[in-house]
N, CA and C of each residue as an Amber inpcrd file, in Angstrom:
protein
   375
 -16.1620000  -7.9350000 -37.5130000 -15.3400000  -6.8320000 -37.0820000
 -14.2080000  -6.6580000 -38.0960000 -14.0070000  -5.4140000 -38.5140000
 -12.9930000  -5.1070000 -39.5160000 -12.0360000  -4.0850000 -38.9250000
 -10.7530000  -4.3540000 -39.0250000  -9.7420000  -3.4670000 -38.4700000
  -9.1860000  -2.5730000 -39.5720000  -9.1410000  -1.2820000 -39.2880000
  -8.5190000  -0.3310000 -40.1970000  -7.0200000  -0.3770000 -39.9290000
  -6.2300000  -0.5550000 -40.9810000  -4.7880000  -0.7120000 -40.8140000
  -4.0080000   0.5730000 -41.0510000  -4.5570000   1.4630000 -41.9020000
  -3.8670000   2.7210000 -42.1900000  -4.8300000   3.6920000 -42.8560000
  -4.3590000   4.9080000 -43.0280000  -5.1040000   5.9470000 -43.7350000
  -4.2970000   6.3950000 -44.9450000  -5.0110000   6.7920000 -45.9880000
  -4.3900000   7.4760000 -47.1160000  -5.0660000   8.8350000 -47.2340000
  -4.2440000   9.8750000 -47.4080000  -4.7700000  11.2270000 -47.5160000
  -4.7470000  11.6720000 -48.9630000  -5.8420000  12.3080000 -49.3920000
  -5.8880000  12.9070000 -50.7110000  -6.9570000  13.9920000 -50.7360000
  -6.5970000  15.1530000 -51.2320000  -7.5320000  16.2520000 -51.4440000
  -8.5580000  16.4400000 -50.3150000  -8.1070000  16.7900000 -49.1530000
  -8.9850000  17.0650000 -48.0120000  -9.8700000  15.9000000 -47.5960000
  -9.4060000  14.6840000 -47.8130000 -10.1450000  13.5340000 -47.3070000
  -9.1650000  12.4600000 -46.8740000  -9.6160000  11.6580000 -45.9320000
  -8.8520000  10.4990000 -45.4660000  -9.6080000   9.2500000 -45.8730000
  -8.8870000   8.2950000 -46.4240000  -9.4990000   7.0180000 -46.7540000
  -8.9370000   5.9720000 -45.8090000  -9.8160000   5.3600000 -45.0310000
  -9.4340000   4.3090000 -44.0920000  -9.2940000   3.0030000 -44.8670000
  -8.1610000   2.3600000 -44.6900000  -7.8720000   1.1070000 -45.3940000
  -8.0800000  -0.0710000 -44.4500000  -9.0450000  -0.9380000 -44.7420000
  -9.3190000  -2.0870000 -43.8690000  -8.3730000  -3.2530000 -44.1200000
  -8.3570000  -4.1730000 -43.1560000  -7.5090000  -5.3570000 -43.2510000
  -8.0720000  -6.4040000 -44.2120000  -9.3090000  -6.2310000 -44.6530000
  -9.9480000  -7.1300000 -45.6150000 -10.6950000  -6.2810000 -46.6390000
 -10.9920000  -6.8660000 -47.7790000 -11.7930000  -6.1740000 -48.7770000
 -13.2460000  -6.1910000 -48.3230000 -13.8930000  -5.0510000 -48.4540000
 -15.3080000  -4.9610000 -48.0990000 -16.1320000  -5.0900000 -49.3770000
 -16.5550000  -6.3100000 -49.7320000 -17.2680000  -6.5050000 -50.9880000
 -18.7430000  -6.1080000 -50.8950000 -19.1620000  -5.7110000 -49.7260000
 -20.5730000  -5.4430000 -49.4730000 -21.1120000  -4.2970000 -50.3310000
 -22.3050000  -4.4460000 -50.7940000 -23.0550000  -3.3490000 -51.4000000
 -24.0490000  -2.8670000 -50.3580000 -24.3890000  -1.6160000 -50.4090000
 -25.4310000  -1.1120000 -49.5240000 -24.9920000  -0.8510000 -48.0990000
 -23.7180000  -0.5980000 -47.8780000 -23.2590000  -0.2110000 -46.5410000
 -23.7040000   1.2220000 -46.2750000 -24.2570000   1.4440000 -45.1120000
 -24.6550000   2.8050000 -44.7590000 -24.0320000   3.1860000 -43.4220000
 -23.5430000   4.4280000 -43.3350000 -22.9420000   4.8750000 -42.0800000
 -24.0190000   5.0750000 -41.0220000 -23.6930000   4.7180000 -39.8120000
 -24.6070000   4.9050000 -38.6880000 -24.3630000   6.2160000 -37.9540000
 -23.3020000   6.9200000 -38.3220000 -22.9430000   8.1890000 -37.6600000
 -22.8080000   8.0030000 -36.1570000 -22.2610000   6.8610000 -35.7730000
 -22.1190000   6.5440000 -34.3530000 -20.8110000   5.7930000 -34.1300000
 -20.1320000   6.1550000 -33.0410000 -18.8670000   5.5230000 -32.7010000
 -18.9330000   5.0400000 -31.2590000 -18.3290000   3.8870000 -31.0270000
 -18.2620000   3.2760000 -29.7000000 -16.7970000   3.1610000 -29.2830000
 -16.5960000   2.6970000 -28.0690000 -15.2530000   2.4740000 -27.5370000
 -15.1190000   1.0110000 -27.1360000 -14.0220000   0.4030000 -27.5330000
 -13.6300000  -0.9080000 -27.0270000 -12.4200000  -0.6550000 -26.1440000
 -12.6710000  -0.3300000 -24.8890000 -11.5660000   0.0370000 -24.0030000
 -10.6790000  -1.1640000 -23.6760000 -11.2400000  -2.3580000 -23.6110000
 -10.4240000  -3.5500000 -23.3540000  -9.5040000  -3.8430000 -24.5370000
 -10.0100000  -3.6440000 -25.7490000  -9.2290000  -3.9110000 -26.9460000
  -8.4650000  -2.6990000 -27.4630000  -8.6250000  -1.5610000 -26.8020000
  -7.9030000  -0.3550000 -27.1780000  -8.2630000   0.1780000 -28.5460000
  -9.5700000   0.4230000 -28.7820000  -9.9760000   0.8840000 -30.1080000
 -11.2300000   1.7500000 -30.0400000 -11.3250000   2.6360000 -31.0230000
 -12.5780000   3.3260000 -31.3040000 -13.2470000   2.5160000 -32.4030000
 -14.5670000   2.3890000 -32.3510000 -15.2860000   1.5200000 -33.2830000
 -16.4010000   2.3210000 -33.9460000 -16.3120000   2.4650000 -35.2630000
 -17.3430000   3.1620000 -36.0290000 -18.3130000   2.1190000 -36.5770000
 -19.6200000   2.4250000 -36.5080000 -20.6340000   1.4710000 -36.9420000
 -21.1270000   1.7640000 -38.3520000 -21.1530000   0.7090000 -39.1640000
 -21.7870000   0.7350000 -40.4800000 -22.9190000  -0.2750000 -40.4540000
 -23.9870000   0.0160000 -41.1590000 -25.0950000  -0.9300000 -41.2570000
 -25.0260000  -1.6440000 -42.6000000 -25.3360000  -2.9360000 -42.5570000
 -25.4590000  -3.7340000 -43.7760000 -26.6800000  -4.6270000 -43.5900000
 -27.7480000  -4.2870000 -44.2780000 -29.0270000  -4.9690000 -44.1260000
 -29.4410000  -4.9250000 -42.6590000 -29.5490000  -6.0570000 -42.0090000
 -29.9900000  -6.1000000 -40.6140000 -28.8330000  -6.2340000 -39.6260000
 -27.6060000  -6.1040000 -40.1200000 -26.4270000  -6.2960000 -39.2760000
 -25.6190000  -5.0140000 -39.1720000 -24.7360000  -4.9920000 -38.1830000
 -23.7780000  -3.9070000 -38.0570000 -22.3840000  -4.4250000 -38.4010000
 -21.6360000  -3.6090000 -39.0900000 -20.2300000  -3.8670000 -39.3630000
 -19.4530000  -2.9230000 -38.4570000 -18.5190000  -3.4530000 -37.6910000
 -17.7030000  -2.6480000 -36.7810000 -16.3550000  -2.3600000 -37.4310000
 -16.0590000  -1.0660000 -37.6230000 -14.7430000  -0.6610000 -38.1140000
 -13.9030000  -0.2520000 -36.9120000 -12.8250000  -0.9730000 -36.6720000
 -11.9620000  -0.7290000 -35.5130000 -10.7980000   0.1810000 -35.8800000
 -10.6380000   1.2450000 -35.0980000  -9.5030000   2.1590000 -35.2280000
  -8.6630000   1.9800000 -33.9640000  -7.6410000   1.1190000 -34.0700000
  -6.8340000   0.7670000 -32.9060000  -5.7850000   1.8330000 -32.6220000
  -5.1270000   1.7010000 -31.4740000  -4.2400000   2.7540000 -30.9690000
  -3.0790000   3.1150000 -31.8800000  -2.6520000   2.2290000 -32.7660000
  -1.5580000   2.5850000 -33.6770000  -1.9910000   3.6480000 -34.7010000
  -3.3000000   3.9100000 -34.8190000  -3.8170000   4.9400000 -35.7280000
  -4.1550000   6.2490000 -35.0110000  -4.0820000   6.2630000 -33.7040000
  -4.5490000   7.4290000 -32.9620000  -3.7220000   8.6750000 -33.2240000
  -2.4190000   8.5340000 -33.4040000  -1.5910000   9.7080000 -33.7110000
  -2.0540000  10.3470000 -35.0160000  -2.3680000   9.5260000 -36.0050000
  -2.8770000  10.0440000 -37.2730000  -4.2060000  10.7480000 -37.0530000
  -5.0890000  10.1450000 -36.2900000  -6.3740000  10.7920000 -35.9980000
  -6.1620000  12.1250000 -35.3050000  -5.2370000  12.1560000 -34.3650000
  -4.9650000  13.4080000 -33.6500000  -4.4270000  14.4790000 -34.5980000
  -3.6060000  14.0810000 -35.5490000  -3.0540000  15.0220000 -36.5210000
  -4.1620000  15.7180000 -37.3230000  -5.2010000  14.9820000 -37.6740000
  -6.2690000  15.5210000 -38.5090000  -7.4900000  16.0030000 -37.7200000
  -7.4400000  15.8800000 -36.4240000  -8.6050000  16.2070000 -35.5950000
  -9.0260000  17.6650000 -35.7280000  -8.0860000  18.5700000 -35.8850000
  -8.4330000  19.9850000 -35.9860000  -9.0050000  20.3350000 -37.3630000
  -8.4400000  19.7860000 -38.4220000  -8.9070000  20.1060000 -39.7770000
 -10.1440000  19.3030000 -40.1900000 -10.3830000  18.1860000 -39.5570000
 -11.5660000  17.3460000 -39.7690000 -11.8830000  17.0620000 -41.2370000
 -10.9520000  16.4470000 -41.9620000 -11.2710000  16.0770000 -43.3430000
 -12.3310000  14.9770000 -43.3570000 -13.0600000  14.8800000 -44.4430000
 -14.0320000  13.7940000 -44.5860000 -13.2850000  12.4610000 -44.5090000
 -13.9010000  11.4820000 -43.8460000 -13.2940000  10.1610000 -43.6970000
 -14.1470000   9.1580000 -44.4670000 -13.4870000   8.3520000 -45.2880000
 -14.1640000   7.3600000 -46.1100000 -13.5490000   5.9950000 -45.8720000
 -14.3110000   4.9520000 -46.2190000 -13.7710000   3.5990000 -46.2680000
 -14.1470000   3.0370000 -47.6330000 -13.2040000   2.3440000 -48.2630000
 -13.4710000   1.7450000 -49.5700000 -14.1720000   0.4070000 -49.3890000
 -15.1300000   0.1430000 -50.2740000 -15.8870000  -1.1000000 -50.1950000
 -15.7410000  -1.9330000 -51.4500000 -14.6260000  -2.0070000 -52.0480000
 -14.4890000  -2.8220000 -53.2480000 -14.9710000  -2.0950000 -54.4880000
 -16.2120000  -1.6510000 -54.5140000 -16.7590000  -0.9870000 -55.6870000
 -16.9310000   0.5150000 -55.5110000 -17.0090000   0.9660000 -54.2850000
 -17.2400000   2.3930000 -54.0570000 -16.6590000   2.7840000 -52.7040000
 -16.9040000   4.0300000 -52.3310000 -16.4930000   4.5200000 -51.0260000
 -17.7320000   4.8830000 -50.2260000 -17.6190000   4.7450000 -48.9250000
 -18.6940000   5.1530000 -48.0170000 -18.1030000   6.1910000 -47.0780000
 -18.7530000   7.3410000 -46.9780000 -18.2920000   8.3630000 -46.0500000
 -18.7320000   7.9970000 -44.6400000 -17.8130000   8.1090000 -43.7090000
 -18.1180000   7.8390000 -42.2960000 -18.6270000   9.1510000 -41.6950000
 -19.9060000   9.3830000 -41.8650000 -20.5160000  10.6380000 -41.4420000
 -20.4140000  10.8140000 -39.9370000 -20.2760000  12.0590000 -39.5250000
 -20.1710000  12.4510000 -38.1080000 -18.9630000  11.8330000 -37.4120000
 -17.9710000  11.4070000 -38.1830000 -16.7880000  10.7570000 -37.6170000
 -16.1080000  11.6340000 -36.5660000 -15.8080000  12.8810000 -36.9220000
 -15.0610000  13.7590000 -36.0120000 -15.9070000  14.1990000 -34.8350000
 -17.1840000  14.4070000 -35.0530000 -18.0710000  14.7770000 -33.9450000
 -18.1540000  13.6490000 -32.9250000 -18.2850000  12.4280000 -33.4290000
 -18.3580000  11.2700000 -32.5440000 -17.0380000  11.0680000 -31.7910000
 -15.9230000  11.2060000 -32.4980000 -14.6260000  11.0500000 -31.8430000
 -14.4520000  12.1110000 -30.7540000 -14.7870000  13.3590000 -31.0640000
 -14.6610000  14.4380000 -30.0680000 -15.5460000  14.1820000 -28.8540000
 -16.7630000  13.7210000 -29.0970000 -17.6730000  13.4010000 -27.9950000
 -17.0710000  12.3280000 -27.0920000 -16.5260000  11.2790000 -27.7070000
 -15.9180000  10.2050000 -26.9140000 -14.6960000  10.6990000 -26.1580000
 -13.8410000  11.4750000 -26.8070000 -12.6480000  11.9920000 -26.1290000
 -13.0320000  12.8270000 -24.9210000 -14.0510000  13.6780000 -25.0700000
 -14.5250000  14.4940000 -23.9460000 -14.9980000  13.6260000 -22.7830000
 -15.6100000  12.4950000 -23.0980000 -16.1240000  11.6060000 -22.0530000
 -15.0520000  10.7210000 -21.4320000 -13.9980000  10.4590000 -22.1720000
 -12.9450000   9.5570000 -21.6930000 -11.9910000  10.2610000 -20.7340000
 -11.6980000  11.5300000 -20.9770000 -10.7140000  12.2640000 -20.1670000
 -11.0620000  12.1620000 -18.6840000 -10.1340000  11.5990000 -17.9150000
 -10.3050000  11.4890000 -16.4720000 -11.3610000  10.4960000 -16.0150000
 -11.9790000   9.7670000 -16.9460000 -13.0690000   8.8460000 -16.6100000
 -12.5320000   7.4180000 -16.5920000 -12.1380000   6.9620000 -15.4270000
 -11.5220000   5.6500000 -15.3110000 -12.5200000   4.4990000 -15.3950000
 -13.7950000   4.8160000 -15.6950000 -14.7380000   3.7470000 -16.0020000
 -14.3350000   3.0350000 -17.2870000 -13.5420000   3.7060000 -18.1120000
 -13.0300000   3.1060000 -19.3490000 -11.7830000   2.2600000 -19.0890000
 -11.2920000   2.2960000 -17.8950000 -10.0670000   1.5790000 -17.5400000
  -8.8950000   2.5340000 -17.5460000  -8.1250000   2.4860000 -16.4770000
  -7.0350000   3.4450000 -16.2770000  -6.0450000   3.4430000 -17.4450000
  -5.6370000   2.2770000 -17.8930000  -4.6500000   2.1780000 -18.9700000
  -5.1770000   2.7910000 -20.2690000  -6.4300000   2.5030000 -20.6070000
  -7.0310000   3.0550000 -21.8230000  -7.1320000   4.5750000 -21.7320000
  -7.6160000   5.0640000 -20.6060000  -7.7680000   6.5120000 -20.4180000
  -6.4210000   7.2070000 -20.5360000  -5.4120000   6.6800000 -19.8720000
  -4.0870000   7.3040000 -19.9210000  -3.5210000   7.2940000 -21.3380000
  -3.7500000   6.2290000 -22.0790000  -3.2760000   6.1460000 -23.4550000
  -3.9810000   7.1770000 -24.3370000  -5.2830000   7.3160000 -24.1730000
  -6.0500000   8.3070000 -24.9350000  -5.5900000   9.7130000 -24.5720000
  -5.4720000   9.9940000 -23.2950000  -5.0500000  11.3310000 -22.8470000
  -3.6650000  11.6850000 -23.3950000  -2.7660000  10.7270000 -23.3620000
  -1.3990000  10.9600000 -23.8330000  -1.3740000  11.1620000 -25.3560000
  -2.0180000  10.3000000 -26.0980000  -1.9770000  10.3550000 -27.5580000
  -2.6840000  11.5830000 -28.1160000  -3.8330000  11.9270000 -27.5310000
  -4.6150000  13.0540000 -28.0380000  -4.2920000  14.3590000 -27.3020000
  -3.2640000  14.3300000 -26.4420000  -2.8030000  15.5080000 -25.7160000
  -3.9320000  16.1640000 -24.9220000  -4.6290000  15.3520000 -24.1690000
  -5.7570000  15.8010000 -23.3720000  -5.3640000  15.8500000 -21.9040000
  -5.9710000  16.7470000 -21.1850000  -5.6930000  16.8610000 -19.7510000
  -6.9950000  16.8610000 -18.9780000  -6.9200000  16.3100000 -17.7860000
  -8.0650000  16.3660000 -16.8990000  -8.0670000  17.7270000 -16.2010000
  -9.1610000  18.0360000 -15.5800000  -9.3010000  19.3070000 -14.8630000
  -8.2500000  19.4180000 -13.7530000  -7.8360000  18.2750000 -13.1970000
  -6.8840000  18.2720000 -12.0960000  -5.4570000  18.5510000 -12.5520000
  -5.1550000  18.3280000 -13.8560000  -3.7850000  18.4950000 -14.3650000
  -3.3830000  19.9550000 -14.4380000
């Protein structure tokens, strides 16, 4: 599991900066994102040979994600020698946000944090 610590913006793209160097060659995006509601993170999947690498986007990055959610710049992660585009990043995030709003199966605290940070409202609001 690799935690993204910050983003750098340049020319209509965001580069996610991990907490460790990714020396791996042959990382491929899975175009799929999961939720770690207990740990308070969105998790993007990368494949490396027969394994998955989990990129964690924890709540301290959510304001940044919300800022760029409308413009949807390409999102990349550096791997030591090259960059890998996190394909379908914004589509996956939007899908998850739509499913999280008002859905306390994710846990009340997580849902409320997502709703507040991404300025989302339930139908009842």
